[in-house]
C-alpha positions in Angstrom: 29.6 -14.7 -1.6 28.1 -16.2 -4.6 27.9 -19.8 -2.6 26.3 -18.1 0.3 23.7 -16.6 -2.1 23.3 -20.0 -3.6 22.6 -21.6 -0.2 20.1 -19.0 0.9 18.2 -19.2 -2.3 18.0 -23.1 -1.9 17.0 -22.9 1.7 14.4 -20.4 0.8 12.9 -22.7 -1.9 13.3 -25.9 0.4 11.4 -24.2 3.1 8.8 -22.3 0.9 7.6 -25.1 -1.2 6.0 -27.2 1.5 3.9 -24.1 2.5 2.6 -23.9 -0.8 0.6 -27.1 -0.7 -2.9 -27.6 -2.1 -4.9 -28.0 1.1 -4.8 -26.7 4.5 -6.6 -28.6 7.4 -7.7 -27.0 10.4 -8.3 -29.4 13.2 -8.5 -29.7 17.1 -6.9 -32.6 19.0 -8.1 -34.4 22.1 -6.6 -31.7 24.3 -8.4 -28.9 22.6 -5.4 -27.6 20.8 -6.1 -26.0 17.3 -3.8 -27.2 14.5 -3.1 -26.0 11.0 -1.6 -28.4 8.8 -1.2 -29.5 5.0 -1.5 -33.3 6.1 -4.8 -34.7 6.9 -5.7 -34.9 10.7 -5.3 -38.0 12.6 -8.2 -40.4 13.5 -10.5 -39.0 16.0 -9.7 -35.4 15.6 -12.3 -32.7 15.0 -11.8 -31.1 11.5 -13.0 -27.6 11.7 -12.1 -26.7 8.2 -10.6 -28.1 5.1 -9.5 -25.3 2.6 -8.6 -26.2 -1.0 -6.5 -24.4 -3.3 -8.3 -22.3 -5.9 -6.8 -23.0 -9.2 -5.3 -20.2 -11.1 -7.3 -19.1 -14.3 -5.4 -16.9 -16.6 -8.2 -15.9 -18.7 -10.3 -14.7 -15.7 -7.4 -12.9 -14.3 -6.9 -11.2 -17.7 -10.6 -10.1 -17.8 -10.2 -8.7 -14.3 -7.1 -6.7 -15.3 -8.7 -5.2 -18.3 -11.8 -4.4 -16.3 -9.8 -2.7 -13.7 -7.8 -0.7 -16.2 -11.0 0.4 -17.8 -12.4 1.5 -14.4 -9.3 3.5 -13.6 -9.2 5.0 -17.0 -12.8 6.2 -16.6 -12.0 7.4 -13.0 -9.2 9.6 -14.3 -11.2 11.0 -17.1 -14.0 11.9 -14.5 -11.3 13.6 -12.3 -10.1 15.5 -15.2 -13.6 16.6 -16.1 -14.4 17.6 -12.3 -11.2 19.6 -12.1 -11.9 21.4 -15.3 -15.5 22.3 -14.1 -14.1 23.5 -10.7 -11.4 25.6 -12.2 -14.1 27.1 -14.5 -16.6 27.9 -11.7 -13.8 29.0 -9.2 -13.8 32.8 -8.9 -10.7 34.7 -9.5 -9.1 35.8 -6.2 -9.0 39.5 -5.6 -6.3 41.3 -4.0 -6.5 41.4 -0.2 -4.3 42.0 2.7 -2.9 38.5 2.6 -2.2 38.6 -1.1 1.4 38.6 -2.2 2.1 39.9 -5.8 5.3 38.5 -7.1 6.8 40.5 -10.0 8.5 38.7 -13.0 12.0 37.8 -12.0 11.2 37.8 -8.3 11.2 34.6 -6.2 8.5 33.7 -3.7 10.7 33.2 -0.5 7.7 33.0 1.9 8.2 29.3 2.5 12.1 29.6 3.1 11.2 32.4 5.4 8.9 30.4 7.5 11.4 27.5 7.8 14.1 30.1 8.9 11.8 31.6 11.3 10.8 28.2 12.8 14.6 27.5 13.1 15.3 30.6 15.0 12.4 29.9 17.4 13.6 26.4 18.1 17.2 27.7 18.9 15.8 30.4 21.2 13.7 27.6 23.0 16.8 25.5 23.3 19.0 28.5 24.9 16.2 29.4 27.5 16.1 25.7 28.8 
């Protein structure tokens, strides 16, 4: 089993590294077929695009991550403040015909009741088919 895992890992590395080249060439051959290769196109081919690898800049990436983190922290803080304002401004619900008052120690079984009713309806429909 370990040998199989090692072989799979080596094959993965072998086939993935050629794809990770620095440049990608897009060109059209004499038959009008568009090609994407990492090798320069042959003589006489029409080069459509040459894409070069953008080098990784760790300092810029670190700054971007810090900026993102700061943005999300501000967003969370704004959401908390907005939630607090909404909670303060929201009127208290008054008792009405749909209001269910649950006494201390009782359980709210409305959700379970709905599930059971749905199941009973489903079984009735299946029997009537």
